[in-house]
C-alpha angles and dihedrals in degrees: 000000000000119000120220117235115221114217112227124188109224137172113291141145111276130191119215089246091055092050092049091046089052090055097255120145128198115246122194116228124249110233105242134153120257128170120232134197131180112235119238093193137024117270138180118230115203112212132174097276105016149008114252121206117218118192133211107286094025117121124245114211119207125196105216092206121176101286125079116230128187095220130056092224090059090069119084103265142166137179126247125192110249096243091049091048090055091050096046110031135064132189113269104265107183104131097209096045116133117180116247120220093274093050090045089054091051091047089051087056094055102271126134129202119260140151132213107251101182128074126222142232108238149155133192108244120243094183139028116281134180112231129188107203121193093249097044121090094213140016116280127209107239115201129221116278095042120106119249109209132191115204134208094282094044092263115153123221136153142219140180122266096254094053093044092052091048092052104037136044113245112199114239091242092062100033 
């Protein structure tokens, strides 16, 4: 009896030519405020399709959003490995910025203002694909319609359409 091999997209070195040949396109990032905090202990983050594992020293990113919450975990958040955070994020540098009440709450809980400064190679999936992200313990089946992204170290991750469009600039010709 033949066994079926499941193809899983994992972190690897990509050339620009390979990304283009695999139907990825580069998307510039939208400058938007996020709040970041270094983790003192490991934590699991339950998302829609998977549970991500963040280790001590990793960075938790919080999207302040427009709604005040009483708990940090009630804000949209995701972990980023420390070295990837250093490559992708910069301190918030808007000179006239004054934190609003939500941002003040996050600052009071140890967060600091940053923004993602690096774009991403991505494509919107048209078929199911297994992806092994850096923070996930096992491959996850990603459905069509979600965005498959490849980061600066060749690490794959995914996000829904709404979040992708809020974080990256989609040229009018491809929107």
